[in-house]
N, C-alpha and C positions, 0 to 999 in steps of 0.2 A: 285761528290758527291752527284749528282742525280740518279745515280745509286743505291745509299747507298741506302739510303729514302726508296727507292720504296719496297722493302720486308718488311722494319718495317711499311707503310702506309697499303701494302697490312694482314701484321699481325694486326692492328690495325681497320680495315674497317673487316680483319674476327671478331671479339671480335664484331664490333661491333651490325657485322650483326647477331653473334648466339648472344648478350642481347636482338637484338627486335626477332628473333626467341623465347627467355624465356618468357619477357613480355608480346606475344599477345599471347601462349603458356597459361603466370598462368593465361592472362584474360582469353581466353576463357574459361579456368579447372574451372574460377571461375566462370561465369557463368554459366555452363552446373551444378555449384553445386549447386547456385545459383535456377537456373530454375526444377531441371530436377524436376518430380514428385514426393513425399516420402511414404511414406510405399503402395500401397491398394493391396486389393482385393477381389476388387468389382467387382463379376459376377469369381470371383479363386474360393473358396471356397467350398468345396463337401458336402456338408449336409446328412447328410449319420450317422446322431449319436440323437439318440434322448433324448432332457436335459432333463435331468436328474431336480428332484428335489426335495430341501432340505428337508427330512424329517420334521416335524413339534418334537419339544423334547417333553417325557413323563413326567408330572408334577404330582404332588400327590398336598394335603393338609395336612397342621403338624397339628400338639397341640396345634397348634398357631391360627391359622386360612391362614399362611402365604402356599402358589405356590410355592410347590418347585421344583428348578430346580437343576437336576446334573449336571457337563458339564465338560469331562477331555480332556484337550490338548495333543497332545501327533504330535512323532514327524510321519509319514508312508509311503508309495511308492503307483505311480499311474503311468498306464501307459494311459496317455493321445492319443496315438493315435493309438495303438491298436495292432501295433508288438511286442512288447515284450523287448522294453526298458524301465523301471522303471525311474520317477522324486523322486528325494527326495524330500519330499510334509510337512508336517505337521495341521496339523488339531484339530476340536474336536469332539470325540469323532466317529474323520475318521479317513480316511489317506488323505483330504482336505476339507480344506469348515468345516463346521459345522454344526447340526442345527438349524429348526428355532424358538423361544422361540412368544410363545404369551402368551398375559393376559390384563386384559382389567382393565379402568381405573376403582379408588373404590380399587384394591385388590393386598393387600400386598405381595410382591415378596424376596424369599430366592431365592439365586442362589447358591451356594457351588459347586467355580471349581479349581482343582487336574487337578495341571503342574505336569507332563510326561514329558518335556521335557527337551532335557541336560540343558536348561540353567535357569535362571528365567526372567521371565514376568510379564502380566497384562492383566487384561477387562475392557476397555472405555464402557459405554456403550452409546457407541456415537445419540449425539438427546433427555439422557433422564436426565427429571430433579431428579432430588432425591441431600443430602448430597453427602458432597464433601467424606466424609468416605467409599464412597462407589463408590466415578465416577471410579472408578479402570485405572486413570487417575496414573505416574507418582512413584509418591506413595506410592499410592497402590502398587505393585513388592507382589509374588509371590514364593518362591524359588522356591526349582525345589523337587516334593517327598512332596512338603504342600500344600497346603487348607484351601480359601480365600472366601468364607460364607460373602458373602454383605446383607443387606434387607431394604426394602423404597418401600413403595406405590407412588404406580402410578401415579398419578393425571396431566395429562395435557391428549389430546385430541388426538382422535384415529389416527396413524400416522406410516409411513412403518421408525425405526431406526437397527439400526447395532449395532453386539461391533468387537468387535475388539481388538487387542492388542500394549500398548500405555508406553513399556522401552522409558527409554529417554537414545537418539544418539539410541537404534534400531528398534521406530519401523516399518522403509519403513521393514528393513529385517525377522519380523513375520507376517507383513502381504503380505509379496512376497512370502514369503511362502507355504500359504497358512489359514491363519487362524484369522479366518474371520466370519460372519456369521447376521442372520435378525429377528429382536425383533420385532415382529409387535403390534399392540397395542390398544385394539380396544376398540367402548364406544355404547351408548345406541343412538346420531345422528346416527354418522354413520351405525348405524347394519338400517334407519326406515329408508333407499331413494337403489333406488330403484336398486344399485349397481349390477355388482360382484362379489359376494362371497366364493362363492364352489373351497378353495384354491387348486394350483395342480392342474383345474379341468377349470372356468374363470377367476380365480384369481392369481396370479402367481408368483413366487418374479423371475427376471434377475435378475443376477450380470454380469454384465461386469466390468473381467479382463486384461491385456493384459501383457501380457508372450515371451522368447524369450527363447531358446532351445539350446543348442549345438545341433552335430549331435549323442553323446551319447546319448541324450531325459533330458538331466539334464537341470532344468531351468538357463538358463547370467543374474545377469546382466549388459547391456552395455550401460553406458555414454555420457552426449553429453556437447564433455566441449565446443562448444559455444553455447551453451541456460542454462546448469547449468538448468536445469527442471526436470535431477532425472533421471532414467528411465522409458520408451518407448519402449516396443517390439512391438513386428512383428505380431504374432500370438496374435489374441482370447482366452476366456475362455468363455461360459458364465454357471450358474451353474457350472462349474467345468470342463465344456464341450464341443471340439473343435469339430467346425462342428455344431453344435446344430440343429434339426429342434422340433419344438413343435404341436401336433397335436390340433386341432380346434373342437370344437362338438357343439364349442355358438354360438349364431352371433356376437356377441362382446365377448369381452378378454381383460381383466383388465391384465396391465403387472405393476407390481414395481419395476423400475429399481431401482439399485444402480447402481452409477460408484465408487465400489469399487479398481481399479485402484491408483498407490500409485504416475502419475503423470498425464497420459496424463489426454487430454479433451474431450468431444464426444459434437457431432448433430448427432442427433437423427430423423430419418421422413427413411418413407419408400419408399422401390422403384420408388413406384410410382407416386409416388407427393401427395398421399390421405391424406388426412385433419385427425384426434385424435382429439380425448378428452384429456385433460393433472386434472384429479379431485382434486387434491389434492400434496403437495409440500412438505419438509422435516418434518416440524409440523404436517397435515393436509392436514386434505380435502380445498383448497381457499370455498372464501366466491362465485366463479359463479366459474363455469367450461371455462374454456382455450380452445376460435380454434383452435391448433396450426398445423404445415406440419414441421416443425423441432425445436427440443428442447438441448440449451447447456444441458451438467450438466460437470461439475467441479469433482476430486477428495473430496468424499462425500458427494456429494453432491446425494437425489432423488426424485425419479418424480414416481404420479402413473400416470398411461394412460386409460383409453381403447379405443379404435378399434374398427371398425366395417371390421366383412369382407362374400367374397359369399360365399355358397355349389360350396365344389370344386378348389378354388381358392388359386393356393398361393405366398408366397408373403416374401419379407425380409425385416426386421429392417435393417438400416443402418445407419453406422456416417461416414457423410460427413465431412470433410474438414472444420473444429472448423471455428470462426472468435477472432481469437485470443487476438482481439487485439491491437494486440506490431506487430507488421511493420511486410515487406519483413523475418526477419533475423528471428523474430519467428517465420514467415510461415512456416518457409523451416526444421528451426532445433531443435522445440520445440512441435510438432508436427500438424501444422496447416491448412498443406496441406494431411494429410492421407484420408487414406480414407476405410471405412474395411464392412463386412455383414458381419455383429450381430447373428442373426438370423433366421430362415426361420418359419415360418407358414402354415400348410397347414391342411385346412381347407374340413372332412369331405363334402364330399357331399350331405347328411340330413343335420337340426345347428338348435338344442334348439335356438327357436326366449328366447329376448330379451329383457328385457324393457327400453323403449330410457333413456339417462343420461338426467338425468335433467340438466337445467342450473342452478338453485339458486340451492347450497348444502347447507350452514351453514352458519350463522350469524354474520358481516366484527362483532371483538369489538379488533380495533383499536385505538391503543396508542394516547398518548397526546402531540407530544416533545415539548407541551407546559410547560406541569407542569413536564417536566425533573428537574434535582436537577442540573447536570451536562453535560457542551458536552468536550470528553474525543476527543482525536486523538489520532490514531495509520499509522508509516508509515512504510511501510513494505520495505528494503534495504535488499539489501546485503546480509548479517546473521542476521539481527538480528531486532527487532521493538524498534520505536522509539531509536535509537541506541545505542540501548543492546540488547548481545544476553543471554543466557535461561540459568537462574543459578534456581537447582535448593530452594538452600537456603536465598533469597533472593526473596520475598515479591513484586510487581510492584506497585502496587495501593491495597486499599478498596473499596468495592459499602458498602451505603449501606444497611439493606434487607425492603422491601418493597419499595422504591423508584425506576425509573426511569430512563434512563436516555439516550444521543445521543453519540455515537463514530459518528466521523469523520474518514472509513479504507478505506486510496490509498498507496497506488502499486507509487510505486514516482525511479525503474526504470523503465526494461526493460526484465526484465523476468514472466512470468507470474506468478501471486500467485491467493491463495485466500485463505475467509478468515474461523472462524470454532473459536465457542464459545462455553465451554461446561455448564451446568445447565438449566441456558435459552435457550426459543427459542426467536428471533429477530423478529418484521417486518422493511425492506425498503425502507425506506423513498425516496430518488434519488437514481440515479448513474448517475454520471458526469449530475451533476445537472439537470437533468430531475424526470421526473418520472418513477419511475420503468414499468419494460414491463406486460400487463399479468400473467406470470407463476411463477413472484418474488410478488406475491398481499396476496402470505397466509403466514404463517408464518416461517423459517426458521430455522437454525440453520449454517450453510453451504454457501458460497456468492464465488461468478467469484472474480478479485483483473484485472481488464484490466488495463496499464498502462496508467499511471496520470487519471484515470478518476475514485477519490472520491466517493465512499459507502458511502451519512447515516442510520445513523440503527437504529429504539428507540429497548430495552433493558428493560422489570422487573426482580427484581428480587423478590421476595415475597420464605416465606413457611422457610430454611434451610438457617440456621449461625452458620459462624464457626471462629471463630476470628486463628488458626493454622493449617484448612486447604486446602490448598490455590486448586481452578478447574483451568483451561489453554484455555491459549488463542491463535493463531495459524496459519498460513498454515499450507492446508494439503495436498501442496505437499509434502509427509515423505519424502526429502530427506532435501528441506529447513527446515521443523521439527526437525528432527536428527541435523540437520547442526548447528539449535540456534535459529530461525525464530519461539521463543515460547516468552510468556511471565506469568502470574498465580499471578489473583486473590483473596482477602477470598470477601467473603461476614458477618460482621460484625453489632450485633441488634444494632439500635435504642443508640450512648451516645460509643458502645465498639473502642478501640481499635487494632486496629490488630498485633494478636501476630507473633511469627516465626518458619514455617513452618516444618516441620524435616526434620532429614538433613541426610546425608553418603550416598548420591548419588552425583556425580561429575558430573561438571557441563559446564561450554563453557564462557569460556573466552570470 
C-alpha cells in the first residue's frame, strides 16, 4: 500500500510545487507591473524641430461692425517624424490644429465654420461667455458641407481660451485627430500691464498633446482597462511639433500652456527646478502673480506663465509624474508616474531686456458664497453624474439669470476626473475642505477632481438666458464625457420655466 501511495504523493507534491512557483511568479510579475516606471522620455528627446507657432487667424470687419473669422474643418495628413510616414489627421484651415483667433473685450464677433469633414462635427468655444445657441455644444451640430455662423459680443476679461469639437459620443475621436486651436482675448487692464505680448516672439502658445503612433505612422488609441481613464499616449506633440525647441530672444518669455490632451494630466516645471511666475489661469489674470516651480494641469485647463532665461542657456520644460491623489493604482496606470520632456528653450547669446513681472495684476472681484440662492451637489461616479448618464433630451436643472450659486463637485470613485462648465467662469472656494492654492485663485472653467476631495465653487450666471437651449457640465477627460459623464442645464429669466431641448441626437441610457 505504501508503495502505491508514493507516486500519488510525488504527483501532489509536484503539483503543489508548480502552484507555488506560479503564485510566486504571479506575485513577482504583479509587483513588477506596479513598481516599474511608466512612460519616461526625460533625457531621450532630440529637440531638432523649431516649435511651430499657430498663425493668427485673419479677420475682417463686416457691415454690422462685427469682427468676422472663417474656419474650415477638414481632413488632412502630416509627416510628424520627417521620414515620409504620413499620419491621417484633421484640422482647421490646415492639416492639424487650427489658427489662433484673437479678439478684444467689447467686440462683436462672428465665426463662419465650414465643415469639410466626412462626418458631422461641432465647434465649442471653451471658456467663452456667450449665448447657448452659439456655444457649439452637441446641440449645434454641423453637417458635412454645411456652414455654422455663431455670433456674440465678447464680454469677459483677457484670457487664453480654446476651441474644439463637441459631438456627443465622438469628442475624443475628433480632438485626437487634431481639431483644436486657441482663442485669445484682450482687454485694457491686461494691455496696461508690463507683460510680454508679442505673439510668437515673447508671448507663445504651447498646446500640449500626447499621442501614440503605429509603426506605419498612424495615430493609435490604446486604452488602459485598469485605470479606465481613456487614451494615454507615449509621445508628446507641442503645437503639432515632435521634439520642439523655441528660440528665445528676450530675457522673459510668456508661455500660454494648454493641456489639449484627451485624458493625460501634466505637472509642468523646468529641468533645473527654476521658479516661474504664473500670471493667469483659465479665466484670465490672477489677482497676484503666483511664484511656482510646479503646476498641475488636467485636460482642458490653461495657464499663462512667465519664465526668466539667461543668455546662451538651454532649459527644458518638463512634466514630472503628476500627483493625482488617487493612490498607487492610478499612479501606475493613469499616468501618475509618467515623465516627459516637453519643450526646449534656447536663449540667444544676447537677450532683449524684459520688464519685471508685476506682483499685483488685477483687482480681485470675488463672489460672495453667502449670497448664493442654492447649493448643488454633483457626484462623479462611473459613467455619470449624480447616478445619471447624459441624455441630450433631458434638462438636468435650471439656474436663474443674475444669480449666484455654490456647487460642491466630488469625484466619488477611484479614477481621476475633472470638471468643466460651459458659459460661465467659477471661483474655487475650497479643495478637500481647505483653502485653494494660489494657482486656483483666479477665475476657472475647468478644475481637477482628485478622488474624495470635494471642490466647492461659486458661479454667477449673467446676461444670457434661453429656456430651450442648454449648456453642458462634464468631465473633460473625453473618454468619460463621451460615455455619459455629462449633464446639461439651462439659464432662465426670473420666473421662467425650462422648456424642452432640441432633440434628434441619440443619448446614453
